[in-house]
N, C-alpha and C positions, 0 to 999 in steps of 0.2 A: 553506422554503415551510410553508403550514399545511395539515395533513390535514384532510378533509371527512369527516364520517359521515353515512351515508344515514340519513335520518329513521327508515326500517323498522328497522334494526339497532339503533338506539339506542331504539325502543321494545319489540323483543324482549330487550334488556339490561336495561331497567328491568321488564318482566314477570318475566325469569328472578329478578332481587333480590327482587321483590314475593312469588313463590313460593317462593324459599328462606327468606324471614322468615317467612310465613305458615306454612310447614312447621316451624320451628323453635319456632314459639309454640303449634303444636297438640301438637308432642312435648313441650313443657314443661307443659302442662297435663294429659298423661297421667300424670303422676309421682303420688305417694302423697297422698292429700289429709289423712291424720292426720298430726297434728305429733307425735304423742308414740309413740315406739320405744323402749323400754327394757325388757331382758328380764334384769335382775340380779338382781330379787329375784321371788318369786311374786306379791306386790302388782302390783309395777310391770308384770310381763307381762299380769296381769289387765287392769290399766288400758289397755295398749297394745291388745289386745283389744277392750275394750269403746269405747275412743275410736275406733277404727278402725270399729266398728259404728254408732258414734253419726254418722258422716259418709259412711257408705257405700263404705267404701274395702275393696273385697274383695281387694285385692292385699296389703295391711296385715293384714286379717284372718287371711287363709293365712300370712302370715308370724308370726304371733303363736300359730300351733297347731303340736302336735307334727307332726314331719314324715310319720308313718305316716297322719294323718288329715286331712291338707291337701286332697287331691283331692275328699275326699268331705264336707268343710266345704261347708254349703250358704250360703245369705243368712243373715247376722247382722244385725239390725237393733235397735240401741239409740237410734232416732232420737229416740224419745218419753220417753227416761231423764232424768230432771230431775237435781237435784244426788244424789251418790252418795258412799260411803264404801266402801274394801276394808279388811279387816282379816285377818290372818292368823289361821286357824282351828287348824290344827295342821300340824305337819312329819313326814313320815313318812320315816323311814330316809334322811334328809337329800338324797334325790333327787326326793322326791314332797311335794306339799303341798297343802292345801285352804284356799282363801281365801273369805269372805265378802263378797259384795257386798251392800251395805244401802241401799236408797232408799225412803224413807216407810217404808210397814208392809211392804214387799217384802224379804225376806232370801233370798238365791240363793248356792248354794256353787258356786265354780268349781274344778276341779281343775287342777293344774298339775304339770309334770314337768321335771326338770333334762335338757336334751338338748344335747350338745356344747358345755358351758359357759354354755347359757342357759337360762332358764325359758321354757316355752312353755305354754299352756293346750290341756288334753286335754279335747277333746268329748265322750269315750266315758267317760272318768272322770267328768267333771261329770253325765253322765246317770247314771251308777251313783250317784254323792253323791246326786242327787235321787231317786232309787228308793230307796235306803237311808232318806232322810229321809221318805217318803212311808210306808214299812213302819213306822217307828217312830211316827210321828204315828198309823197305824190301830192298832198294838200297843198304845199308851198312851191311846186313845180308850175312854170307858165302854162297856160293853157293855149 
């Protein structure tokens, strides 16, 4: 004999499948938007940080920052940054480094630190580098 399915139960099954598919699509859209996640060198860690900031991927920005600073890491916005380059400025004691991000006339230091075998950006270290840079500029300015 042929089993008959009531039209209402078929509609409920279709709705459940639709909800399941939409839920999966929504969850897949929640993943990181940044396609660059490489923490093998200070330069690549800085690029991971900048690329995450370019696409507004807060989760990847936090992943690029040293653990102690992740919760205090605010909004990082590099959306308007054009072409840029990153070069190693100095390596300090093998576990700390400063890279220079250059874009047009802009040159900015980014401090990096080795953490559990991966390089990460240090916001606090970067601010200290910027402050030192400003102090050096002020000291060299004609009086």
